[in-house]
GUNULUM-610779 format. One record per residue: residue number from 1; chain; x negated, y negated, z of N, C-alpha, C in turn. Coordinates in Angstrom, 3 decimals. Atoms other than C-alpha are relative to their C-alpha. Layout:
<lovexs>
LOVEX:voro:keke:n_X:n_Y:n_Z:ca_X:ca_Y:ca_Z:c_X:c_Y:c_Z
LOVEX:NUM:A:X:Y:Z:X:Y:Z:X:Y:Z
...
</lovexs>
This chain:
<lovexs>
LOVEX:voro:keke:n_X:n_Y:n_Z:ca_X:ca_Y:ca_Z:c_X:c_Y:c_Z
LOVEX:1:A:1.008:-0.292:1.132:23.153:-189.048:84.010:-1.226:-1.120:0.279
LOVEX:2:A:1.484:0.927:-0.719:20.957:-191.756:86.152:-0.885:0.826:0.971
LOVEX:3:A:0.571:-1.090:-1.062:20.038:-188.737:88.866:-1.081:0.806:-1.474
LOVEX:4:A:0.561:-0.556:1.163:18.693:-187.120:85.240:-1.203:-1.049:-0.436
LOVEX:5:A:0.293:0.645:1.006:17.370:-189.934:83.331:-0.930:-0.923:0.821
LOVEX:6:A:1.324:0.629:-0.798:14.939:-191.516:86.640:-0.798:0.903:0.072
LOVEX:7:A:0.990:-0.505:-0.539:12.995:-188.692:87.136:-0.880:0.364:-1.268
LOVEX:8:A:0.529:-0.692:1.551:12.421:-187.960:83.161:-0.688:-1.677:-0.288
LOVEX:9:A:0.981:1.232:0.431:11.291:-192.059:83.039:-1.087:0.220:1.003
LOVEX:10:A:0.666:-0.393:-1.371:9.448:-191.035:86.313:-1.315:0.925:-1.244
LOVEX:11:A:0.911:-1.150:0.746:7.493:-188.204:84.133:-1.042:-0.664:-1.449
LOVEX:12:A:0.602:0.476:1.304:7.371:-190.546:80.532:-0.825:-0.720:0.669
LOVEX:13:A:0.924:1.139:0.056:5.886:-193.110:82.362:-1.350:0.464:0.680
LOVEX:14:A:0.974:-0.446:-0.180:3.427:-190.721:83.914:-0.991:0.808:-1.030
LOVEX:15:A:0.191:-0.274:1.392:2.973:-189.353:80.797:-1.257:-1.005:-1.046
LOVEX:16:A:0.684:1.243:0.654:1.754:-192.707:79.425:-1.207:-0.503:0.474
LOVEX:17:A:1.479:0.302:-0.333:-0.707:-193.439:81.679:-1.134:1.500:-0.264
LOVEX:18:A:1.110:-0.475:0.718:-2.652:-190.631:80.796:-0.479:0.248:-1.252
LOVEX:19:A:0.378:0.455:1.707:-2.389:-190.930:77.075:-0.703:-1.422:-0.058
LOVEX:20:A:0.835:0.959:0.392:-3.706:-194.255:77.677:-1.192:0.396:1.034
LOVEX:21:A:1.719:-0.262:-0.139:-6.634:-192.754:80.008:-0.671:0.852:-1.271
LOVEX:22:A:1.030:-0.539:0.781:-7.608:-190.463:77.658:0.144:-0.270:-1.479
LOVEX:23:A:0.126:0.366:1.415:-6.893:-192.409:74.454:-1.216:-1.612:-0.282
LOVEX:24:A:1.525:1.331:-0.843:-10.645:-194.705:75.489:0.029:-0.840:-1.536
LOVEX:25:A:0.085:1.276:1.027:-10.873:-196.194:71.735:1.287:-0.676:-0.609
LOVEX:26:A:-1.193:0.863:0.357:-7.461:-197.115:71.394:0.160:-1.355:0.008
LOVEX:27:A:-0.471:1.591:0.067:-5.793:-200.677:70.999:0.784:0.541:1.160
LOVEX:28:A:-1.216:-0.425:-1.184:-3.816:-201.260:73.991:1.375:-0.517:-0.683
LOVEX:29:A:-0.998:0.590:0.552:-1.479:-202.913:71.450:0.593:1.651:-0.586
LOVEX:30:A:-0.549:-1.118:0.241:-1.107:-199.438:69.621:0.803:1.076:0.999
LOVEX:31:A:-0.586:-0.822:-0.883:-0.562:-197.608:72.849:1.543:-0.749:0.266
LOVEX:32:A:-1.536:1.205:-0.553:2.445:-200.592:73.612:0.812:0.535:-0.871
LOVEX:33:A:-1.138:-0.591:1.290:3.683:-199.855:70.075:0.859:0.865:-0.060
LOVEX:34:A:-0.510:-1.447:-0.242:3.719:-196.388:70.624:1.521:0.313:1.046
LOVEX:35:A:-0.781:0.330:-1.320:5.771:-196.874:74.230:1.448:-0.251:-0.630
LOVEX:36:A:-1.024:0.493:-0.037:8.260:-199.294:72.993:0.968:0.919:-1.683
LOVEX:37:A:-1.069:-0.761:0.714:9.283:-197.256:69.622:0.667:1.032:0.822
LOVEX:38:A:-0.449:-1.824:-0.616:9.567:-193.777:71.386:0.860:-0.627:0.886
LOVEX:39:A:-1.040:-0.006:-1.428:11.745:-195.621:74.291:1.000:-0.525:-0.843
LOVEX:40:A:-0.869:0.113:0.466:13.542:-197.153:71.698:1.084:0.793:-1.204
LOVEX:41:A:-1.047:-0.849:0.393:14.809:-194.170:70.019:0.363:0.597:0.628
LOVEX:42:A:-0.957:-0.539:-0.493:15.491:-192.838:72.588:1.438:-0.430:0.936
LOVEX:43:A:-1.578:0.914:-0.334:18.136:-195.587:73.987:0.773:0.322:-1.054
LOVEX:44:A:-1.263:0.000:0.779:19.826:-195.374:70.753:0.843:1.304:-0.288
LOVEX:45:A:-0.685:-1.130:-0.718:19.971:-191.595:71.358:1.356:0.246:0.705
LOVEX:46:A:-0.688:-0.041:-0.629:21.344:-192.352:74.008:1.364:-0.650:-0.135
LOVEX:47:A:-1.451:0.728:0.106:24.187:-194.711:72.872:0.719:0.279:-1.191
LOVEX:48:A:-0.201:-0.801:1.242:24.647:-192.534:69.891:0.848:1.149:0.503
LOVEX:49:A:-0.847:-0.623:-1.080:26.028:-190.142:72.577:1.512:0.009:-0.341
LOVEX:50:A:-1.268:-0.163:-0.117:29.983:-188.995:71.627:0.297:-0.147:1.525
LOVEX:51:A:-0.532:0.039:-1.118:32.290:-190.260:74.170:-0.417:-1.129:0.393
LOVEX:52:A:0.954:1.509:-0.686:30.188:-193.913:75.032:1.048:-0.582:-0.184
LOVEX:53:A:-0.973:0.593:-0.067:32.943:-195.796:75.781:-0.457:-1.360:0.719
LOVEX:54:A:-0.680:-0.387:1.185:33.185:-198.522:75.317:-1.052:-0.066:-1.480
LOVEX:55:A:1.024:-0.133:1.233:31.227:-198.621:71.602:-0.938:-0.847:0.460
LOVEX:56:A:1.235:1.290:-0.311:27.787:-199.764:72.392:-0.546:-0.716:-1.441
LOVEX:57:A:0.547:0.452:1.541:27.088:-200.355:68.296:1.181:-1.502:0.064
LOVEX:58:A:-1.259:0.972:0.017:30.696:-202.726:68.391:-0.586:-1.417:-0.030
LOVEX:59:A:0.578:1.354:-0.103:29.070:-205.988:69.831:-1.236:-0.226:-1.138
LOVEX:60:A:1.017:0.291:0.749:25.683:-205.860:67.826:0.476:-0.009:-1.613
LOVEX:61:A:-0.802:0.148:2.201:27.732:-205.265:64.314:0.967:-1.296:0.292
LOVEX:62:A:-0.960:0.808:0.495:30.302:-207.948:65.058:-1.006:-1.068:0.050
LOVEX:63:A:0.956:1.178:-0.152:27.433:-210.526:65.927:-1.743:0.386:-0.073
LOVEX:64:A:1.422:-0.341:-0.097:24.208:-209.267:64.627:-1.152:-1.147:-0.338
LOVEX:65:A:1.088:1.433:-0.034:22.470:-212.614:64.377:-0.466:-0.091:1.624
LOVEX:66:A:-0.113:0.301:-1.373:23.214:-212.713:68.264:-0.989:1.390:0.604
LOVEX:67:A:0.967:-1.152:-0.273:21.599:-209.118:68.907:-1.240:0.208:-0.971
LOVEX:68:A:1.468:0.424:0.086:18.769:-210.038:67.059:-0.828:-0.532:0.589
LOVEX:69:A:0.950:1.353:-0.684:17.921:-213.030:68.925:-0.416:0.644:1.224
LOVEX:70:A:0.256:-0.630:-1.004:18.698:-210.704:72.145:-1.377:1.149:-0.365
LOVEX:71:A:1.091:-0.767:0.137:16.017:-207.819:70.734:-0.975:-0.606:0.127
LOVEX:72:A:1.796:0.919:0.257:13.218:-210.642:69.527:-0.333:-0.569:1.874
LOVEX:73:A:0.478:0.598:-1.517:13.404:-211.950:73.184:-0.238:1.052:1.132
LOVEX:74:A:0.550:-0.695:-0.918:13.262:-209.084:74.802:-1.159:0.462:-0.301
LOVEX:75:A:0.863:-0.687:0.655:10.873:-207.562:72.727:-1.559:-1.242:0.233
LOVEX:76:A:1.471:0.822:-0.366:8.612:-210.641:73.116:-0.570:-0.168:1.222
LOVEX:77:A:0.488:-0.091:-1.271:8.804:-210.571:76.886:-0.434:1.434:0.612
LOVEX:78:A:0.330:-1.096:-0.488:8.379:-206.824:77.202:-1.435:0.382:-0.760
LOVEX:79:A:1.317:-0.715:0.678:5.524:-205.799:74.428:-1.168:-0.939:1.052
LOVEX:80:A:1.241:0.125:-0.891:3.066:-207.883:76.430:-0.117:0.497:1.144
LOVEX:81:A:-0.145:-0.499:-1.136:3.886:-206.426:79.883:-0.272:1.588:-0.449
LOVEX:82:A:-0.114:-1.073:0.698:3.636:-203.405:77.891:-1.543:0.241:-0.306
LOVEX:83:A:1.645:-0.098:0.731:-0.152:-204.234:76.181:-0.550:-0.071:1.614
LOVEX:84:A:0.292:0.258:-1.486:-0.605:-205.275:80.135:-0.561:1.735:0.640
LOVEX:85:A:-0.473:-0.933:-0.599:0.317:-202.191:81.462:-1.355:1.384:-0.632
LOVEX:86:A:0.729:-0.955:0.778:-1.829:-199.839:78.580:-1.315:-0.734:0.715
LOVEX:87:A:1.090:0.243:-0.366:-4.720:-201.880:79.581:-0.824:-0.010:1.324
LOVEX:88:A:-0.513:-0.338:-1.652:-4.324:-201.560:83.223:-0.494:1.327:-0.028
LOVEX:89:A:0.045:-1.364:-0.197:-3.976:-197.705:82.625:-1.796:0.639:-0.252
LOVEX:90:A:1.388:-0.438:0.467:-7.246:-197.772:80.562:-0.953:-0.343:0.721
LOVEX:91:A:1.122:0.145:-0.519:-9.471:-199.614:83.259:-0.049:0.312:1.321
LOVEX:92:A:-0.191:-0.334:-1.665:-8.183:-198.510:86.305:0.366:1.531:0.113
LOVEX:93:A:-0.651:-1.497:-0.576:-7.523:-195.053:87.871:1.352:0.358:-0.044
LOVEX:94:A:-1.205:-0.180:0.672:-4.215:-193.459:86.924:0.526:-0.307:1.411
LOVEX:95:A:-0.813:0.385:-1.394:-3.223:-193.711:90.968:0.399:-1.474:0.045
LOVEX:96:A:0.403:1.515:-0.162:-4.376:-197.200:90.987:0.934:-0.505:-0.947
LOVEX:97:A:-0.637:0.352:1.049:-2.571:-198.002:87.871:1.155:0.628:0.789
LOVEX:98:A:-1.113:-0.098:-0.688:0.730:-196.764:89.393:0.655:-0.180:0.935
LOVEX:99:A:0.214:0.575:-1.603:0.353:-197.756:92.973:0.104:-1.733:-0.884
LOVEX:100:A:-0.153:1.356:0.830:0.233:-201.346:90.851:1.288:-0.157:-0.407
LOVEX:101:A:-1.148:0.201:0.853:2.823:-201.071:88.455:1.439:0.028:0.944
LOVEX:102:A:-1.056:-0.435:-0.847:5.464:-199.487:91.264:-0.220:-1.544:1.036
LOVEX:103:A:-0.600:1.108:-1.202:4.753:-202.689:93.920:0.329:-1.158:-1.344
LOVEX:104:A:-0.308:0.866:1.202:4.777:-205.129:90.562:1.664:0.243:0.004
LOVEX:105:A:-1.516:-0.121:0.472:8.293:-203.879:89.554:0.965:-0.087:0.836
LOVEX:106:A:-0.724:-0.073:-0.504:9.466:-203.371:92.951:0.389:-1.943:0.495
LOVEX:107:A:-0.027:1.400:-0.464:8.686:-207.369:93.899:0.787:-0.599:-0.864
LOVEX:108:A:-0.916:1.438:1.234:10.116:-208.995:90.312:1.169:0.883:0.241
LOVEX:109:A:-1.049:-0.312:0.643:12.823:-206.273:90.553:0.902:-0.514:1.331
LOVEX:110:A:-0.403:0.696:-1.287:13.973:-207.939:94.497:0.394:-1.124:-0.618
LOVEX:111:A:-0.323:1.598:0.678:13.472:-211.368:92.929:1.108:-0.341:-0.911
LOVEX:112:A:-1.088:0.003:0.973:15.543:-210.777:90.168:1.194:0.310:0.573
LOVEX:113:A:-1.056:0.096:-0.675:17.992:-209.776:92.008:0.662:-0.984:0.690
LOVEX:114:A:-0.293:0.949:-0.858:18.045:-212.381:94.474:0.051:-1.208:-0.950
LOVEX:115:A:0.032:1.027:0.895:17.518:-215.088:91.925:1.169:-0.105:-1.244
LOVEX:116:A:-1.010:0.014:1.181:19.371:-214.141:88.833:1.635:0.192:0.240
LOVEX:117:A:-1.659:-0.125:-0.059:22.572:-212.363:90.163:0.175:-0.029:1.573
LOVEX:118:A:-0.322:0.759:-0.842:22.841:-213.923:93.666:0.115:1.030:1.393
LOVEX:119:A:-0.568:-1.206:-0.435:22.576:-210.553:95.371:-0.697:-0.632:1.926
LOVEX:120:A:0.571:0.379:-1.458:21.886:-211.627:99.478:-1.119:1.262:0.096
LOVEX:121:A:0.806:-1.168:-0.354:18.641:-209.685:100.771:0.560:0.315:1.075
LOVEX:122:A:-0.073:-0.460:-0.817:20.105:-207.778:103.526:-1.125:0.636:1.080
LOVEX:123:A:0.713:-0.557:-0.947:18.176:-206.578:106.622:-0.655:1.440:-0.486
LOVEX:124:A:0.359:-1.512:0.328:18.165:-202.806:105.757:-0.791:-0.045:-1.441
LOVEX:125:A:0.145:0.280:0.881:17.433:-203.865:102.222:-1.898:-0.854:0.107
LOVEX:126:A:1.517:0.446:-0.042:14.317:-205.923:103.196:-0.920:0.701:0.909
LOVEX:127:A:0.804:-1.229:-0.443:13.123:-203.117:105.516:-0.415:1.113:-0.760
LOVEX:128:A:-0.018:-1.255:0.692:13.280:-200.844:103.077:-1.222:-0.596:-0.861
LOVEX:129:A:1.010:0.280:1.253:10.889:-202.849:100.401:-1.246:-0.465:0.841
LOVEX:130:A:1.132:0.643:-1.248:8.406:-204.207:103.866:-0.658:1.923:-0.256
LOVEX:131:A:0.147:-1.227:0.119:8.019:-200.126:103.955:-0.778:0.453:-1.204
LOVEX:132:A:0.489:-0.541:0.919:7.545:-199.493:100.301:-1.214:-0.695:-0.576
LOVEX:133:A:0.766:0.306:-0.061:5.297:-202.163:100.077:-1.344:0.119:0.521
LOVEX:134:A:0.923:-0.105:-0.437:3.264:-201.402:102.704:-1.005:1.203:-0.334
LOVEX:135:A:0.540:-1.649:0.478:2.793:-197.692:101.146:-0.609:-0.567:-1.147
LOVEX:136:A:0.278:0.532:0.852:1.856:-199.698:97.813:-1.679:-0.591:0.311
LOVEX:137:A:0.972:0.255:-0.883:-0.690:-201.601:100.105:-1.090:1.291:0.431
LOVEX:138:A:0.977:-1.266:-0.358:-2.428:-198.428:101.699:-0.258:1.037:-1.024
LOVEX:139:A:0.502:-0.269:1.224:-2.508:-196.624:98.422:-0.593:-1.073:-0.707
LOVEX:140:A:1.113:0.790:0.983:-4.769:-199.520:96.960:-1.289:-0.083:1.079
LOVEX:141:A:1.161:0.120:-0.655:-6.650:-199.892:100.101:-0.447:1.439:-0.069
LOVEX:142:A:0.810:-1.091:-0.090:-7.365:-196.271:100.689:-0.005:0.884:-1.092
LOVEX:143:A:0.703:-1.267:0.807:-8.779:-194.295:98.021:-1.374:-0.002:0.180
LOVEX:144:A:1.137:-0.908:-0.374:-11.221:-192.091:97.823:-1.542:-1.418:-1.087
LOVEX:145:A:1.002:0.665:1.137:-14.560:-194.121:96.257:-0.806:0.798:-0.823
LOVEX:146:A:0.859:-1.122:0.519:-16.810:-192.416:93.606:-1.202:0.303:0.470
LOVEX:147:A:1.628:0.199:-0.829:-19.982:-191.000:94.855:-0.550:-0.299:-0.803
LOVEX:148:A:0.928:1.022:-0.020:-22.465:-192.850:94.439:-0.870:0.645:-1.201
LOVEX:149:A:1.007:-0.433:1.013:-25.548:-192.177:91.509:-1.073:-0.045:0.755
LOVEX:150:A:1.210:0.082:-0.767:-28.911:-191.791:92.803:-0.829:-1.365:-0.530
LOVEX:151:A:0.533:1.271:0.408:-30.572:-194.963:92.707:-1.099:0.178:-1.355
LOVEX:152:A:1.428:-0.243:1.606:-32.891:-195.681:89.274:-1.173:0.240:0.392
LOVEX:153:A:1.537:-0.085:-0.038:-36.002:-196.305:90.824:-0.547:1.872:0.443
LOVEX:154:A:0.396:-1.119:-0.504:-35.645:-192.694:92.644:-0.304:0.944:-1.131
LOVEX:155:A:-0.419:-0.912:1.603:-34.601:-190.726:89.207:-1.347:-0.187:-0.350
LOVEX:156:A:1.206:0.128:0.761:-37.577:-192.738:87.768:-1.264:0.875:0.330
LOVEX:157:A:1.536:0.234:-0.561:-40.303:-192.010:90.178:-0.156:1.789:-0.204
LOVEX:158:A:0.173:-2.000:0.179:-39.183:-187.990:89.865:-0.506:-0.072:-1.188
LOVEX:159:A:0.666:-0.651:1.279:-39.521:-188.246:86.134:-1.472:-0.156:0.145
LOVEX:160:A:1.537:0.080:0.331:-43.101:-189.789:86.301:-1.024:0.810:0.267
LOVEX:161:A:1.503:-1.248:-0.185:-44.662:-187.129:88.499:0.488:0.917:-0.083
LOVEX:162:A:0.040:-0.956:0.461:-43.276:-184.715:86.706:-0.795:-0.303:-1.514
LOVEX:163:A:0.903:0.161:1.275:-44.510:-186.280:83.542:-1.750:0.438:0.029
LOVEX:164:A:1.762:-0.206:-0.257:-48.235:-186.802:85.084:-0.122:1.235:0.448
LOVEX:165:A:0.656:-1.269:-0.317:-48.384:-183.330:86.451:1.203:1.406:-0.406
LOVEX:166:A:-0.957:-1.179:0.209:-46.170:-181.139:84.547:-0.302:1.955:0.142
LOVEX:167:A:0.685:-1.565:-0.418:-47.975:-177.545:85.390:0.435:-0.014:1.794
LOVEX:168:A:0.054:-0.155:-1.307:-47.636:-178.595:88.911:1.803:-0.057:0.321
LOVEX:169:A:-1.690:0.024:0.421:-43.386:-179.515:88.491:-0.056:1.459:-0.326
LOVEX:170:A:-0.801:-1.670:0.618:-43.049:-175.908:86.509:-0.365:0.893:1.371
LOVEX:171:A:0.382:-1.289:-1.187:-44.928:-173.693:89.561:0.853:-0.515:1.250
LOVEX:172:A:-0.884:0.099:-1.158:-42.849:-175.480:92.402:1.468:-0.063:-0.488
LOVEX:173:A:-1.503:-0.795:0.764:-39.980:-174.573:90.154:0.190:1.142:-0.142
LOVEX:174:A:0.003:-0.663:-0.236:-40.858:-171.199:89.638:0.386:0.955:1.290
LOVEX:175:A:-0.503:-0.389:-1.235:-39.087:-168.963:92.173:-1.855:1.192:0.843
LOVEX:176:A:0.689:-0.619:-0.387:-41.888:-166.982:94.285:0.148:1.541:0.355
LOVEX:177:A:-0.118:-1.446:0.086:-42.945:-163.582:93.768:-0.729:1.092:1.348
LOVEX:178:A:1.135:-0.328:-0.909:-44.086:-161.205:96.383:-0.390:1.251:-0.070
</lovexs>
């Protein structure tokens, strides 16, 4: 299931970036709540699949106040990050947003693994993480810069010249006849 859900999750993340870029006038909160609601529905759907052992709804049903507390704590941490993710997607190019997001998740994931779970950082894991961070840094540093617009002074001079001599501008634009 994990081999299927990982690419699907990546596809949905890409769709989120595209939607955030296309929804210029929308609030970051609207996009974040939309992502949160859709993700919650997907997780509830997965948990409801037949054959899930142990029953994913048994613990929340046994202690609803504790389940609500964990949900509130998760939402309090996750919603602001989704709002920032949406704001970043609206402000930066999609490739840059994905690159920054990947780097941040990777660093925080390794830090959580070491600090919260006490997993030692092995040399091969550190080398892989370093290679990924180098890739993220290269992607962030080597991106195509947008083409520069002509200087405002040059554009205004051409407009003033055409306004001063309208007939001459039309003659120079007309094709020569033989």
